[in-house]
Structures are given as structure tokens and as C-alpha cells.
matplotlib code that plots the C-alpha trace (Angstrom):
import matplotlib.pyplot as plt

x = [4.5, 5.8, 7.6, 4.7, 3.5, 0.0, -2.7, -5.8, -8.8, -11.7, -15.1, -13.3, -16.1, -18.0, -17.6, -14.5, -13.1, -13.4, -11.7, -8.9, -8.5, -8.3, -5.6, -3.5, -3.7, -2.5, 0.3, 1.5, 0.1, -1.5, -5.0, -7.0, -10.5, -12.6, -16.4, -19.3, -22.5, -21.4, -20.4, -21.5, -19.6, -16.5, -16.5, -16.9, -14.0, -11.8, -12.6, -11.8, -8.5, -7.2, -6.1, -3.8, -2.6, -3.2, -6.5, -8.4, -11.7, -12.4, -15.8, -15.5, -17.5, -14.6, -16.4, -15.9, -12.4, -12.3, -13.5, -10.7, -8.1, -9.4, -9.4, -5.7, -4.8, -6.6, -4.9, -1.5, -2.1, -3.4, -1.5, 1.1, 1.4, -0.3, 2.1, -0.5, -3.8, -6.5, -9.3, -12.1, -15.1, -17.9, -21.5, -23.2, -26.5, -28.4, -30.5, -31.3, -29.0, -32.0, -33.2, -29.9, -30.5, -27.9, -27.9, -27.3, -24.5, -22.8, -23.2, -21.6, -18.7, -18.0, -18.2, -16.3, -13.9, -13.5, -12.9, -9.9, -8.6, -9.0, -7.5, -4.6, -3.8, -3.5, -1.6, 1.0, 2.1, 3.9, 4.6, 6.5, 8.4, 9.4, 10.1, 7.9, 4.3, 1.6, -1.8, -4.2, -7.5, -10.4, -11.8, -14.2, -14.3, -17.1, -14.5, -12.6, -15.4, -18.6, -21.9, -25.4, -27.6, -24.5, -23.1, -22.4, -20.7, -18.7, -17.6, -16.4, -14.5, -13.0, -11.9, -10.3, -8.3, -7.2, -6.1, -4.2, -2.1, -1.4, -0.6, 1.8, 3.8, 3.9, 5.0, 7.1, 10.3, 9.3, 9.2, 5.4, 3.6, 0.1, -2.0, -5.6, -7.5, -10.4, -13.0, -15.4, -18.7, -18.1, -20.6, -21.1, -24.0, -23.9, -25.2, -28.3, -30.5, -29.7, -32.0, -30.5, -31.2, -29.3, -26.3, -26.4, -26.4, -23.4, -21.7, -22.3, -20.8, -17.6, -15.0, -14.0, -17.7, -17.7, -18.3, -15.7, -15.4, -14.2, -11.1, -10.2, -9.9, -8.1, -5.4, -4.7, -4.4, -2.1, 0.2, 0.3, 0.9, 3.8, 7.5, 6.7, 5.1, 8.0, 8.5, 4.8, 3.1, 0.4, -1.2, -4.8, -4.9, -8.2, -9.7, -12.8, -12.6, -12.1, -15.4, -13.5, -10.4]
y = [-2.0, 1.3, 1.6, 3.4, 1.9, 0.4, 1.4, -0.7, 1.2, -1.0, 0.6, 3.1, 4.2, 6.5, 8.9, 8.7, 5.9, 8.0, 10.9, 8.6, 7.2, 10.8, 11.8, 8.8, 9.1, 12.7, 11.4, 9.2, 5.8, 3.4, 2.9, -0.4, 0.7, -2.0, -1.8, -4.2, -2.5, 0.9, 0.0, 3.2, 5.3, 3.1, 3.4, 7.2, 7.4, 5.3, 7.6, 10.7, 9.4, 7.8, 11.3, 11.3, 7.7, 4.0, 2.9, -0.4, -1.2, -4.6, -5.8, -7.9, -8.5, -8.1, -9.8, -13.0, -14.5, -16.4, -13.5, -11.4, -13.9, -13.8, -9.9, -9.8, -12.2, -10.1, -6.9, -8.5, -9.6, -6.3, -3.7, -5.5, -6.2, -4.0, -1.7, 0.3, -1.2, 1.1, -0.9, 1.5, -0.7, -0.4, 0.0, 1.9, 1.4, 2.9, 0.5, -0.4, -3.1, -5.3, -5.1, -6.2, -9.5, -12.2, -11.3, -7.6, -8.4, -10.7, -8.3, -5.5, -7.6, -9.2, -6.0, -3.7, -6.0, -9.4, -7.7, -5.8, -9.2, -10.9, -8.1, -7.5, -11.3, -11.3, -8.0, -9.0, -12.1, -9.8, -6.9, -9.2, -10.7, -7.3, -5.9, -2.9, -1.9, 0.2, -0.8, 1.9, 1.0, 3.4, 3.2, 5.6, 7.7, 5.4, 2.6, 4.7, 5.7, 3.8, 5.1, 4.5, 2.7, 1.8, -1.0, -3.4, -0.7, 0.5, -3.0, -3.7, -0.4, -1.1, -4.4, -2.7, -0.5, -3.5, -5.2, -2.1, -2.0, -5.8, -6.2, -3.2, -5.0, -8.2, -6.9, -4.0, -6.0, -6.9, -3.2, -2.9, 0.0, -0.4, 2.6, 3.7, 6.9, 7.4, 9.8, 11.9, 13.1, 13.3, 14.4, 11.4, 9.2, 7.6, 10.9, 10.8, 9.5, 12.5, 15.5, 19.0, 19.7, 16.5, 17.7, 21.1, 19.6, 17.4, 20.5, 22.4, 19.5, 19.7, 22.0, 23.2, 23.9, 22.2, 18.7, 16.8, 16.2, 13.0, 15.1, 15.6, 11.9, 11.5, 14.0, 11.9, 8.7, 10.4, 11.5, 8.0, 6.3, 8.6, 8.5, 11.5, 8.9, 6.4, 6.4, 6.0, 2.7, 1.3, 4.7, 5.9, 9.3, 10.9, 13.2, 14.5, 18.2, 17.6, 15.7, 13.0, 14.1]
z = [-15.4, -14.0, -10.6, -9.0, -5.8, -5.7, -3.2, -2.6, -1.1, 0.0, -0.3, -2.6, -4.9, -2.6, 0.4, 2.4, 0.2, -3.0, -1.4, -0.3, -3.9, -5.2, -2.6, -3.1, -6.9, -6.6, -4.4, -7.3, -6.4, -8.9, -7.5, -7.1, -6.3, -4.5, -4.6, -4.1, -5.1, -6.4, -9.9, -11.6, -9.0, -9.4, -13.2, -12.9, -10.4, -12.7, -15.7, -13.5, -12.0, -15.2, -16.2, -13.2, -12.7, -13.6, -12.1, -12.1, -10.3, -8.6, -7.6, -4.5, -1.3, 1.1, 3.9, 1.9, 2.5, -0.8, -2.8, -1.2, -2.3, -5.8, -5.8, -4.7, -7.4, -9.9, -8.6, -8.7, -12.4, -13.6, -11.5, -9.4, -5.7, -3.2, -1.3, 0.6, 1.9, 3.2, 4.9, 4.5, 3.6, 6.2, 7.0, 9.9, 11.5, 14.4, 16.4, 20.0, 21.4, 22.2, 18.6, 17.0, 15.3, 14.8, 11.1, 11.8, 14.2, 11.8, 8.9, 10.9, 12.2, 8.9, 6.8, 9.2, 10.9, 9.2, 5.9, 7.3, 8.6, 5.2, 3.2, 5.6, 5.6, 1.8, 1.6, 4.1, 2.2, -0.2, 2.2, 4.6, 1.7, 0.4, 3.9, 3.1, 3.2, 4.9, 6.2, 7.3, 8.9, 8.9, 12.4, 14.1, 17.2, 18.4, 18.4, 20.9, 23.3, 22.2, 20.8, 22.3, 19.7, 17.7, 19.9, 17.1, 15.0, 18.0, 18.8, 15.2, 15.1, 18.6, 17.2, 14.3, 16.6, 18.6, 15.4, 14.4, 17.5, 17.8, 14.1, 14.2, 17.0, 15.0, 11.6, 12.5, 12.2, 8.7, 7.7, 7.6, 9.3, 10.6, 11.7, 12.0, 11.2, 13.4, 11.9, 13.8, 12.3, 8.5, 5.9, 3.8, 2.7, 6.1, 7.5, 5.2, 8.0, 10.2, 10.2, 9.7, 13.4, 14.3, 12.2, 13.7, 17.2, 16.3, 14.9, 18.2, 20.1, 18.1, 19.5, 16.1, 15.4, 12.1, 10.6, 8.8, 5.1, 3.3, 2.3, 5.9, 6.4, 3.0, 4.0, 7.2, 5.1, 2.6, 5.4, 7.0, 3.6, 3.0, 4.1, 6.3, 8.7, 8.4, 12.2, 13.0, 13.6, 15.9, 16.3, 16.0, 14.4, 15.4, 12.9, 14.7, 15.2, 19.0, 19.4, 21.3, 23.3]

ax = plt.figure().add_subplot(projection="3d")
ax.plot(x, y, z, "-o")
ax.set_aspect("equal")
plt.show()
């Protein structure tokens, strides 16, 4: 095995996750791409990035604690221990609060928040032992200020921000940094349900008068994963074009 550090990106096969995998590969990391349903996209990304670095793909439902344990064991065996964890896996949904079912609530919390807990718990075992590591949680501006008709999503992302700050305080002495990147409106598949006029309205509401790209988020993650951010922990880096200030 080479001395390259290893980065795990959950939900890494599409959208923001894919852009993060590309950025970290170009930064010199070996990449562990987690996916659950997007196998074809994961295979295509592995083929693409293999020209740059060592890449392996790992199918795992990260909302399942036991599956996460198995995934980390597989990653350790195939690539080595995870040095940088990017908790990116998530789902979004627009629905009236009174229409949120128990199942919808649990799916949202499990996928967007519990998954980050399970993955961080596994990653920290080695990070604390090595007195080195970086955890980056992909939150959302709605976790900062809340969104109408996205109460369960906003709640999960707010929880992720709270976990970021609390965990940073707990593991700082162990040499582990924990930060969050909080995207604004980013053009990914999650925006497919929005009409063009909706997107234009969101663009008009953004002070920079543009919508974000997955690469915008990936650049922020690349910075926080690097030694350029070695004195930064417990922070929420908002990448939203000024939508939330």
C-alpha cells in the first residue's frame, strides 16, 4: 500500500459526492466511494478516477449501523484506514409537516443524520488512535435557518451541525478536526422537481445571482480536508452565494 491518505465519501457516486471524490482524488487521496443504489454511476466514477489515484467502490446503506461496520472493515482491508471522512449521503423531500409520516421522518433522520453518526463512530476508532483525522459533514443552509415544507430535512441537517460542533470539542485533543460545509441551492438531481421558474426565483434571491454547482461544494471540502485548514475545527462553512447571511 502507498502512503497516500484515504478519503471516504458517502453517497459519492452522484451529484455533490461525485464532485467531492474528483476533487479529493486530484488532491492526492486514495478514494473510497460509498454508494447504495447508484452502482452504474459508481463504476463509471471508479473508471474515471483510476487514471488519477487508487479508487474502490463500496455498496452500503449507511443508515444501517452493522452495514457501516462491515464497510469500514472492507475499506481497511482493500485500501487502508480512513483518514478523511466526508458524510455526504442524504435525501431531500418537500412535504407539508402534517403530511410527514413516521416512515418518512425515520428515513430522513436515518439517511441524513444517523448515517453520519455511524460512519464517524467507525472512522474515529483509528483517527483517535493515530491522533490525526478529518471529518467533514455536508449540512445545508436549511439546517441553519429552516425551510418551510422541509421540516424533517431541516431538522436532520440542524442535527448534523450540532454534531459537528460538539464532536469537534470532544476529539480536538486527539488531533481530529470536525467541520461542516453548508450548501445553498446547488444544481444537482435533488433540484429536478423544481421548475425552471422556481430555479430562476431562487437565483434572484441569491445575492451573487447564480446557483451553486457541485464543484463549489467540493472546493470547500478540499480546503477543509487540507493542511491549509489545520487550525479550523467546529465550523460551518456556508457555501450559498449569500442566500443565508
